[in-house]
N, C-alpha and C positions, 0 to 999 in steps of 0.2 A: 504493500500500500504506500503510494507516494504521498508525502505531506507537503503542502504548498504554504508559502508565507501568505497568511490572510490578513496580516496587520499592515497598515500603510500600503495597501496593495494598488499597484498601477497596472491598468489594463489598456492595451492598445486595440482599438477596433478598426478593422480594415474592410473596405467595401471595394473589391476589384472588379472593374468593368472591362470590356474588351480593349479600350485604349485609355483607361483612367484608373486611378486609385484614390479613394477618399479615405481620410483617416481622422481619428479623434483619440487622444490619450486622456484617460480618466484617472483621477485620484479617487478610488472607490470609498475611502473613509468618509469623504465629503460629497460623493457623487458629483464631483466637479470636473469640468473639462479643463485640462491644463495646457493642451495644445491641439490645434486642428488645422486641417488644410487638405489639399488634394493635388494630384499630379494629373495633367491632361496631355492628350496627343502623344501617348507612348508609341514609339515606333515611327513617328513623323519628325521632320527636321526641326520644327519649332516647339518641341516639348518643353514644359515648364512645371514648376511646383508653385502653387499659390497658397500662402499661409495667412492665417488671421492672427495678428498679435493680440496680447491681452487687452490692449486698449481699443480693439475692434478694427484697427488699421490693417489693410491688406498689403502683403508684400509678394512680389513675383520673382522667383529665382529661376532663371533660364538655364537649362542643361540638356545635353543630348541624352535621352533616355530610350535606348533601343528596345528594351523589353522589361517585363515586370520585376525581375530580380533586381535589376539596376534601379528601378523605381523605389522598391521597398528599402534598398540600401541607402538611397538618397534621403528618404524620409527619416530613417534611423540616424543618419549622419546629422541631419538638420535638428532632430530632437536632442542630440547629445552635443551639438556644435557650440562654439564659443558665442556666436552672434545671436542665434535664435533658440538655443538649447534650453530645455526645461528640466532635464535629468543629467546627472554627471556622467553616467555610463549606461550602456545597454543592459547591464545587469539589473538595473532598477525596474526594467519592464518584467512584470511577474507572469503575465499571460497575454495571449492574443485571441480576440474574438473575431470571427469572420462572418460576414453576411454571405450566405450560400443561397442561391436562387431556387433551384429545383431539387427537392429531396424525394420526389416521387412518392410511392407508398411506403418507402423504407424508413422514413424519419417522421415521427409525430412529435418529437421534441428536440431541443438542442442537445448536442453530444460532444464528448471529448473526441478530438480527431486522432484516430489510430489508423494504421495501415489498412485494417479491415473496413473501417468506416469510409475511408477515402476511396477504396475500391468500389464500395456500394454506391457512393456518390457519383463516381466516374461512370457507372453503369447508367446514370440518368442523363448523360450528356446529350443524347439524341433529343430529349425533351426540351432542353434549353441550350442549343448549340452556341448561342452568343454569350450567355452568362456563365454557365457551369465551368467551361474550360478556363475562363478568366479567373473565376473564384479559386480554382485549383492552383493557378499560377501563384497567387498570393500566399497560399498555404505552403507550397514548395519553396518559395522565396524565404519565408520565415524559417522553415526547417533548415535551409542552407546557411542562413546567417545566425540564427539563434536556436541551435539544435536542441537545447535543453528546456526551452520555454514551452509550457503546455499550451495547446491551441484548441479552441472550441468552435464548432460550426453551429450557426443559428440559421435555420432554413425558412425561407419566405413562404413555403408551402405547408410547413408543419402545423400551424394554428388551424388550418382548414381540414386537417385529417379527421376531425370529429363530425364532418358532414355525413348524413345518412346516405346509403347507397342510391336511394331513389332520387336524391338531389345531385349526386356527382356522376351518375351514369349517363351516357349519351345513348339515344335510341338508334344505334348502328349495330350490325351483327356482333353478338356477344363475344365471338372468337377474337375480335379486334382488341377487346379489353384484355382477354386472356393472353394473347400473343404479344401485344405492344403496350399494354397499360393505357389504352385510349380512354380517358375519363376526364372529368373536371378536377383540377387540382387547386386552382386559385392562387393568388400571389398577394404581395403587400401584407402577408400574415403577421409579420413582426410589428408593423404599424397598427393594424387592426387590433392586435392583442394589447399593445401598449395603450392606445386611446380608449379602448373599451374598459380596461382596468382603471385607467387614470380618471375617466369621467365619473366612475362610481366613487372614487376617493374624493374627487372635487365636489360632488353633490352630497357626499356623506350617506350613500346608499349601498346596500348589499347587492352584488351582482346576481345572487340567487333570486330567481323569480322575475328578473328584469328582462324585458325585450328591447334590445338595442340595435339600431341600424347605424353602422359606421361608414362614412363616406370619405375615402381617401382620394382626393381630387387634385391631381397634379398634371404633369405632361402625360403621365400614365395615370389611369384612374380606375378604382374599383370600389364596389359597395358590398358590404357584408352584413348578413343577418345573424345576430348573436343572441342566444337564449341561455340563461343561467351561466354566462361567461364563456360559452362555447360557440364556435362558428357552426351554423347549420346550413348556410348557403352563401355563395359569393359570386360576383358577376364575371370574374375572369375564369378561363377554362383550362383546357389542356395546356394552353400557352397564354401569355398575357395579352392576346389579341382580342379575346371575346369580351362582350359586355358593353361598357360605356363607349361613347365616341371620345377619342383622346387626341393628343397633339398631332400625331402622324399616323395613328392606328384607327382602322375603320370601326372597331367594335363589332356588334352583332350584324351579320349579313347573311342573306339566304345562300345556302350552299349551291343552289342552282345558279345564282347570279355569279358565283365564283367560276364555275365551269363554263358558263356562257361568255364571261369576259375573257377567259383563257383562250377559248376558241376564236372569238372575234379579234383579239389583239395578238394572237399567235404566241401566247406566253407559256413557258414551262413552269414547273412547280416553284422554282427559285424566283422566277420573274414575278409570279403572282404573289408570292410571299412578300417580296420587296414592295409591290404595289400596295398591299394591305397593311404592311407594318410601317412603311417609311413615307408613303406618298398620299395617304388617306387622312381620315379624321379632319381636324380643323384645317390643316394645310391643304387637304384635298378639296374642301368646299370653298374656303376663303381664297386659297390660291397664292397668298402673299407670305404667310408666316404660320408657324405652328404655335407661336407664343400667345397666350391668352391676353397679355397686356396690349400687344399689337392689335389683336382682334377687337378688344374693348374700345380702343381709340378709333379704329376704322368704323366700328358699328355706331359710335357716337357721332361720327362725321357723316353718317347716313349711307355708308357703303352697303349695297344690297346683299352682296354675297357674304359679307361679314355678319350682317343681321341674320341671314339664313343660318350660317354656321353656329351663331350664338343660340338661336332658338332650338336648333337640333341638339346641341350640346346640353342645354339646360333641360330640355324635354326628356332626354334619355335618363338623366339623373332622377327626375321626378318619377318616371315610370318604374325605375328600379326600387325607389323608396316605397312606392305604392305596392309593388308586387311582394316586397319583403315584409311589409306590414301584414299582407294577407298570409304569407308563409308563417309568420310568427303569431298570428291570431291577435294582431294589434301591436302597438309600439309604445314604449314608455320614454325612450330617449333616442334622439337623432344627433349624431356627432359629425362635425365637419373638420377635416384635417387635410394635410398635404398643401403644396404651394398655393393652389387656387382656393381650396377649401378654407384655408386659414386667412387668406388675404383679400379675396374678392367678394365683397358684400353682395354685388349684383347676382353672382352665381348662386349664393346661398338663398337669396330672396326668391329667385326664379324657380329653384328646385323645390321650395316649400309652398310657393303660391298655388292656391287651389287645393291644398291639402287640409283646409279647415274642417272638412267633413270627418277627418281622422283625428281631430282635436289638436291640429298644429296651427299655432298663431305666432308669427314672427313680430318682433318689436323693431320698427324701422330704425329707431334711435340706437338701441342696443346693438343692432346688426352692423353698426359702423366700425366695429372693432377690426383690428388687423394683427394677426400673429400673436394673440395672447388668449389665455383661458378665459372664457366668458359665457354666460347664459345669454342667448340672444332671442329667446321666446318671451312672450308677454307673461305677466304674473299669473294670468288666468288661463294660460295655455295648458291643455291636459297633457301634452307631450312636451318634455323639456328638450329644447334645441340648443346645443352647446358647441362652441368652438374649442378644440383642444389641439394645440400644436403637437405634432408627432415627435417622438424622440426614439427612433429605431436604434441609434447607436447606444443610448443609455440602456435600452432593453437588452441589446447584445452583450454589453459590459456586465449587466446584472446577471444574465444567464450564465456568463462565463464564471463569475464569482460563485454562483449557486452550485455549478457543477464541480468546481474545485473544492468546495466545502464538503460535498458528498464524498 
């Protein structure tokens, strides 16, 4: 049995994407972030590390970062360096927590990363070809540089493993599930888990018996139905493409439309996947940008396609909230989180407008909040509507601590 230092513990959280690495270093005694930043454009000639100083100022350090190990090494050098360092040596980092995207059916909770666990995770690569291999690169980089530091994997799909089979199965031949694991998995699980837990603390209520709908709305978005603290349905599917309309992803679309477009446009599977994942959503309809801020200003200026994209985007959110209220047999709390959910009052307003029949009443004045915890429903609203900024990194760091305690 290995014993880890659990006093004055420092946990590094890594989120490795295909060409980026985001990091936060936590002092877990105070649950405080002591350093944070990210590397972008790995493998390109203008790669850089952008870090946030304690006073909130941003610094950009340019460096040629050909691959992930060099990136992790650069992060560690920066954390221990003379100019921007916050720890004297790498020995002060007690553990590393990784955001892992697709754990398939193999992982229903966070785990200590062992060779067996990594092999099982690698077997899920087909399900998330963009994310999983990148997540693994981060793990291997830490193993190479800090071989004795324990590493923990926190899976985006794990929270949704409590969904019942009738909610996660697709109505396609059952053999496809048996052979390839084709089913709904859901994503943003760490965020949905964090905000659903945090909203109950914030409101001083017990998650048991509560019906909660969490809306993680960012460039990628998903909505989850939560009963008694457990996920019972979620809008993303086998991949993060299903569900809401997103920045560049189509969300729900008729499978027949997919094959029809492939035939008409002469697209193969990779071409169609690219169209649905990278050229659709807000970008596809608006045509100028996938950023909600750009969309909002264009809509305000009367741009017709921007107005259409906004209406589609908000309508899809409302439709999912309504369907999950039906699935839960009512709703007690609706939570908004993610970049758009936390900051865009108009998106929250439009998603709740017309839901008065369900007991939802938003307060226009309270809804003017940005990026902070707040109740935005009226005092007499039967459903509490709350903004809770997400903190996936803190959740990953906490899970890492909990696993090492065990």
